[in-house]
N, C-alpha and C positions, 0 to 999 in steps of 0.2 A: 484591364482592370475587368474587363468583365467573359476574357478571354483566356485567363487565369483560372476566376473563381470556372468558368466551364472545363479546365484541366481537371482539376480538383477538383471534382464534383463525380465527372468521367472514374475518371482513379479508384473514388470510393465504391463507389456504384462495379466496376469493373470486380475491386478488390472481394463484394461481396458474396457480386456473381457466380463467384472463381471458389470463394470460400462454403460458396450456401453446394454446387456442383460436388470439389469432394468430401463435400457430410459435413465439416464444422456444427454446423445449423443446424443438422437432422437428428435421431433420434441417438440414445444414449451406446444400443451398437455400434453405429456406424460411424461419431463419433470413436473409440474404442480401435474398430477398423483402421480406422484414417489413423492415427495413435500409434495406433502398432507399426502399421507402413512406413512411417517416415521413423520409427527407432531399426527397423530395418533396414532399411537403408542407409540412415547416419553410420551404421550399426560400424562400416569400416572407415571411415573417415574419424571419426572419435577414437579408436580405435587406432591409428598411429597418431594423430594429436597428445595419446595418454602417454603412447612412449616416445615419443619426439620430448616432449617435457617433461617424461619419468616422474607421473604423479595417478594416483589414482583415487579418482572423488575416494564415499565411504557413499555406502548405499541408501534408496531413493528413501524416508519413513512412511509405517505400510500406511493404506487410510486412518486406520483408528490410532494411531501413535498422530496424523494431525486434526483429525476430532479433536481429541484430549486437548490440544494442543492448543488450538483455535476455541477451544470451550472454554482454558481454563489461561486466557489473557483476556475473549472478551471479557469476561465475569473480573478478569480485576479487574478494565478498565470501567466496569460497572460499579467494583465499588469503589475506582476511587474517584470515582462522577459524585456520588453518595457524602462521599467524606469532604467533600472541595462544597459542594452542596451546605454542607452541612454545617463544618464552618467560615460562609462570609460573612457573616451574625461579626465571624469572631475577626475577621482580615478587615470588616469594615469598620470596627471600636477600631483598632490599628490603624489601620489612615487617617482618621479624625483625628485620632490623639495623635500624630505625625504631626499631622497641619496644626493643628491645633498651640505645639509645641511651638512649629515652625515658624504661624504667626504670632505667637505667644513673643519671639524671640528677636525676631524683624521689628515688630516695636517698643521692642526696652534697647536695640542699636540708638544713640545722638547718633543723628549727622551733625556731620564735620562741620 
């Protein structure tokens, strides 16, 4: 048990250390350089896969489009949350009525 935990911790520390040396946790410029390097090295492989499966994926959205989409769905989530909070008294009233009707129905039935 202790050895397994030590191995897991060592793998985690190693991954964080290696990713830090690569520049993942650095400033935006070093992270962008790493991303560009990975993209350039993976392009021949991706090109071969695209040719093999005969599919060209659509281009990635621009950062402005992503920002708009994130803002839109965040705002929709906030509006939905407040809509739900506003309707809680109604939902509770409906639940209480159903419970009341169920209790009255159970009491009205005569045991055999």
